C-alpha positions in Angstrom: -7.6 -3.4 -22.5 -8.9 -1.0 -25.1 -7.3 -0.3 -28.5 -6.0 3.1 -27.3 -4.4 1.5 -24.2 -2.9 -1.2 -26.4 -1.4 1.4 -28.7 0.0 3.4 -25.8 1.5 0.2 -24.3 3.2 -0.7 -27.6 4.6 2.8 -27.9 5.9 2.6 -24.3 7.4 -0.8 -24.8 9.4 0.7 -27.7 11.1 3.2 -25.4 14.6 2.7 -24.1 14.6 1.0 -20.6 15.3 4.2 -18.6 12.4 6.0 -20.3 10.2 3.0 -19.8 11.0 3.0 -16.1 10.2 6.7 -15.9 7.0 6.2 -17.8 5.9 3.3 -15.6 6.8 5.3 -12.4 4.7 8.2 -13.5 1.8 6.0 -14.5 1.9 4.2 -11.1 2.1 7.5 -9.2 -1.0 8.7 -11.0 -2.9 5.9 -9.3 -1.9 7.0 -5.8 -4.1 10.1 -5.7 -3.1 13.2 -3.8 -0.1 13.0 -1.6 -0.8 12.8 2.2 1.5 15.5 3.7 0.9 14.2 7.2 2.2 10.8 6.2 5.2 12.2 4.4 6.1 14.3 7.4 5.6 11.3 9.8 7.9 9.1 7.6 10.6 11.8 7.3 10.5 12.3 11.1 10.8 8.5 11.7 13.7 8.2 9.2 15.6 11.0 10.8 15.1 9.5 14.3 16.3 6.1 13.0 19.3 7.7 11.3 20.2 9.6 14.5 20.1 6.4 16.5 22.2 4.5 14.0 24.8 7.3 13.9 24.9 7.5 17.7 25.5 3.8 17.9 22.2 3.1 19.7 20.9 0.9 16.9 22.9 -1.9 15.4 20.4 -2.7 12.6 20.3 -6.1 10.9 21.8 -7.5 7.8 19.6 -8.4 4.8 19.7 -12.2 5.3 18.5 -11.8 8.9 15.8 -9.4 7.9 14.7 -11.6 5.0 14.5 -14.7 7.2 12.4 -12.8 9.8 10.0 -11.7 7.1 9.8 -15.2 5.6 9.1 -16.6 9.0 6.3 -14.1 9.6 4.7 -14.8 6.2 4.8 -18.5 6.7 2.8 -18.2 10.0 -0.2 -16.6 8.1 
C-alpha cells in the first residue's frame, strides 16, 4: 500500500463508526463498475414474485437455522 493510501486509511479509521461504514460502502461500490440494469430488474422481479407467494401463503419459507444447516451441508460436500 502506498503512502497516500496509508494516509487515507488512517484518516478513514479516525471517523466515527457510521461514517466509516458509509466510506467503506462507497469504496466497495466503486469497485463494482457500472450497474447492470437488466440484473437489477431481474432481481426486483424475482423478489416481488417471492413476496407475492409468501403473502398468498404459497411459500412457507425456512427459518435461519434450517437454511444455515443446508448451506453448511452443501459447502462440506465441495
